[in-house]
N, C-alpha and C positions, 0 to 999 in steps of 0.2 A: 745368654743363659747362664754363663759362668758368673757374670756380674750379679745376676739375680740370686744365684745360690750363695754367693759371698755375702750379699746383704742379708739373706735369711739366716746365716750362721751367726749365732750370738757370740760376742766377744767373751773370752774366758780369762779369768784372773789367774795368771800363771806364776807370778812372783809377788810377794808381799813382804814389806819390811816396816818396822816401827822404830823410830828414834826419839830421843828426848834432847832438848836444848835448854840452855840458860844464857841470856844475854844481859850484861850489865848496861845500865843507862848512864849517859854522860851527865844528865841532870834529872832530878825527880820529875815524874809525870803525875798529873792529878788523876785520881780515881775518886770522883765525888770530892769530898773534903779531905780525903786521904792522899798519900803520895807513895809511889813505888819507885825503887831504884834498881830493880831487876825484873826481867820478863822471862818466864819459863813456859814451855809448851812442848807439843809433840809434832813430829813430822811423819805422816803416813806416805809410804811409797808403794805404788802398785804398777804392775805391768800387765797389759792385755794386748795380745797380738804383738805388733812391733812398737807399740806405744807405751812409754813410761811416764807417769805423772807423779807430782809431789803435792801434798796438801798439808797445810798447817792447821793443827787443832789445838787452840790455846784458850781454854776457859779463863775468864778474868777472875781469878781467885788467889788464895794464898795469903801472905802477910804483907803489910805495908812497911814503910821504912822505920816505923816505931815498933814493929813486931806484933801489931794488932791485926786481927783477921780483916780482910777486905769484906765490906758489907754492901749489899744492894746491887750486886752484879751477878756473876755466875752462881747458881745454886749448887753445882757439882764441884768436886775438887779435881785437881789434875790426877791424883792417884786413882780416883774412881774411874776416870776416863781411860787411863792407861790400862787398868786392870780389866775393864770391859773389852777394850780392844785386844788385849792379849788373849782373852777368852774366845772372841768371835773370829779372829783372823784365821785360825785353822779351819773354821767352817766355810770361809770364803775361798780358800785356795782351790783352784780348778773348777770354780763355779762361774756361771754366767754373771756378767757385771750387773745385771738387774738385781742380783742379791744384795748389792750395796743399797739400793733404794728400799728393799724390803726391811733390811736391818735398820736403816735410817728411820723409817716410819715406826718401827717397834721401840726404838730407843727412847728412854725417859731422860736422857742427858742431852740437852740442846746442842752443845758444842760437838758432840759425837755425831748426832743426827745431821748437823750442818756439814761436818767433815766428810762423812760417807756419801751424802748426796752431791757434794761438791766434787768428790773424786769421780763419781759416775759422770757428771757433767763434763769434766775435763777429758775423761777417757773417750767419750763419744764426740768430742770436738765442739761441744756447745759453746765454749768460751773462745774458740778460735776466731781470729779476725777482729776481736775486740781488744785492741792494743792498749797497753798501759800508757796513760798520758799524765800530764801534770795537772789535771783538773782536781783542784782541791780548794777548800775554804781555809785560809790560815787560822791557826789557833793562837789566841792571845791569852796569856795568864801570867800572873806575877809570882815569881819564886819568893820563898820566905825571906824577908828582910831585904829584898831586892830594891834598889833605888828606882823611883818612878822614871828617872831619866833613861835608864837602860830599856825599860818597856817602850818609852817614846822613840828610842833609836830603832827598835825592831819595827815599830809601826811606820816610821819614816822610810824604812828600807823595803817595805812591801812593794811589789810590782804595781805599776799603774793599772795593770789589767785586773787587779784584785778589786772586786765590786762588793764583796761581803767578807766579814771576819766573824769568827766565833770567839766569844769572850766568857771566860769562867767568872761567875759571880756567886754570892752567898758563901764566900770563903774568908773574907776579911770584914772590917767594919764597913757599915754603909757609907760613911764619909769617904774612906779610902777608895771604895769601888766606884762611887759616883765621880770622884776625881779622875780615876782611871778612864772611865767611859767618856767623860767630857774632854779629857786630854786626847784620846784617840780621835774624837770627832773634830777637835781643833786642828789636829795635824792633817787628817783626811776627812773633810766634812761631807764628802759624797758617799762614804762607806755606809753600807747597811749592816747592822749588828745582829748577830744571832746570839742571844744571851743564853747561858746554860746555868741554871740554878741548882740542878741535881736535888730538888726537893729540900733546899737549904733554908727557905724562908717560911715563917709562919704566914698566915693570910695577911695579918696586919703589916708585917715587915715587907712582904711582896708589894702591897699597895703603897706603903710609904716610900719604898725604894723606886719603884717604876714611875710614881707620880712626879719624880724629879728629873725624868728623862724626856728628851724630845721624841714623841711617839713616831714621828715621820722617819726617824733614823733607825727604828727597831724593826727588824724583820719578824721576829718572834722571840719568846722566852720559853726555854725548855723546862718543864716540870717546875713551875714557879712556887708551888706550895708543898709544905711537908705532907699535908693531907690532900691527895689528888682530888678528893671530892670538893675541895675549896676552889678549884681552878675556875669553875663557872662563876662563882661569886667574885673572884678576882677580875674576871673579864667584864662583868657587869659594872664594876667600880672604875676600871681603868680603860677598858676597850683596847687592851694590847693583845694582839694575837699570841697564842701559846701553843706549845707542842708537847707531845708525849715522848718519853724516852724509857726511863726505868719501868714505867707501868707496863710496857709491852713485854717485859721479861717475866711477868708473873704467869705461872702455869695456867691459871684460869682466865687470863685476859681475853676478852671478846671486844671487838671494835664497837664503839657506840659514839655516834655523832653528838657533839656538844657545842654550845655557843662559844665561839672564839677559837675552837680547835682548828689549826691551820696546817699542821704537819705532824708526821710520825717520823721520829728519828730511830731508824731500825738498825740494830747491831746484829748482823746475821749469826755471829758466833753465840749470842745469847738467846736468839729466837728459836733456832732449830733448822729443820730441813729446808731445802730450796723450794719445795712444793708449798710449805707453810709460808715462806717468805713471799713467793709470788702471789699466793692467795690474799695475804694482807695488803700487798701493794695494790692489787686489783680492787679490793673492797674500799680502801681509802680513796682511790681514784673515782669510784662511783659516787662518793660523797664530796668530791672537790677538795679532798685533803691531800697535801703533798706527801710523798714518801721519799725520804732522804736516807741513803745508806750511810752507816757510820762505823768506824773502827772500834774494836774492843782492845785497843793498844796492841794489836798483833805486830809481829816482826814483818820484814819486807815481803816474805812469801805470802802471808795472809793479807797484807795490804794490796798486793798486786791482784789477788783474787777478788777483793771487794771492788777495786777499781774496774775490773773487767765486768763484774756483775752489774755495777752501776751503769755502765755503758749499754749493757744488754737489757736490763729491767727498768731502769729509771734514766733514760738518755737525756731528759731535759733538766735533770737535777745534778748539781755538783756534790759529790760525796764528801763526808767529813772524815778525811783520812790524813790530816796533817799532823801526824804523831811520830813520824820516823826520825825527826830531827834530834830527839833525845837518845836514840839508840847508838851504841858504840860500834855495832857491827850490823851488816846485812845478813839475811838468812837465805841462802841458795840462789836468790835472784837479787840483782843489784839495784839499789836506789841511788847509786852514785857514791857510796862510802868507800873508803880506802880498802876495806877488807870485807869479804863475804864468807860466812861459814859454809863449808862444803859438807856433804854427808859424812865423810871420814872424820870430820871434826866433832860430830855429834855422838851421843851415847846410844849405842845400838841395844834395843830391848828385845827384838825378835826379828828373825828373817826366815822366810819360807820360800823354797824353790822347788 
């Protein structure tokens, strides 16, 4: 009887804190055709009962390393998210944790909806038992003016267990990128390549580029065309499987099966609540389309969450989370770096007890 009463008593949010962080990168990370050299975000801390959890909320926004605004990713700004959190956290204190889900569904800011629903999942133990593992698809891209020989060294150093790699394309000349891909396959001929064009090609360029590639070595190409409506025409011309990525982040996106569509590359931070995430995964599966979770260049705290979600929601797919190598520091959870930021190292924005 006591156990039944305990189960019926809803967990209450007793302590809430909000922090901000900024982590410099050891090398620039690609955001489409842009590059960033610092990653900023928020950490929400909540206590319910005897359990305390941390959640990273890091919209992919701000400025690139040239001072230009990042385009094509988060529609909200970090300031908008932090201001909304500062407004709603007092409403959450001493409330049942289900209020997290209510506010997540009401929020028009995808990263906030994701963070609130993820906090609920953590507090109820939904992610328990899904341990962080090294499952990831290595990311291969060429830094500005980097010799091809250095890229070749990284490819040669890949573990023999690596069956697929993700390669950024539509960033340099077609000739250089074709050379890169053929070099990767010359070193590791059994690798399957996941190409990521980030809508960088016109229809004509996409066809010209992929016509020079061995189709059997390409798993798929993400967002091959500047105009997503051209993806079907691209497939008719080349018959190369393609995937959606940026398209999923549009507020009005609705799943529609199309010829050649083989995968959805889902960035939870850009999509929204876990309920929306699970619904999209289920819809894709009903049409035989793969759902692959991917990072929005989160720090280690956010990457750990995506890794656990992938084990829970897409256990047969390896997530695209090989982005921590560029980070100078970890955030609260270790990925093996020499130093990990603790809460006292972050900027405290609000605490409620």
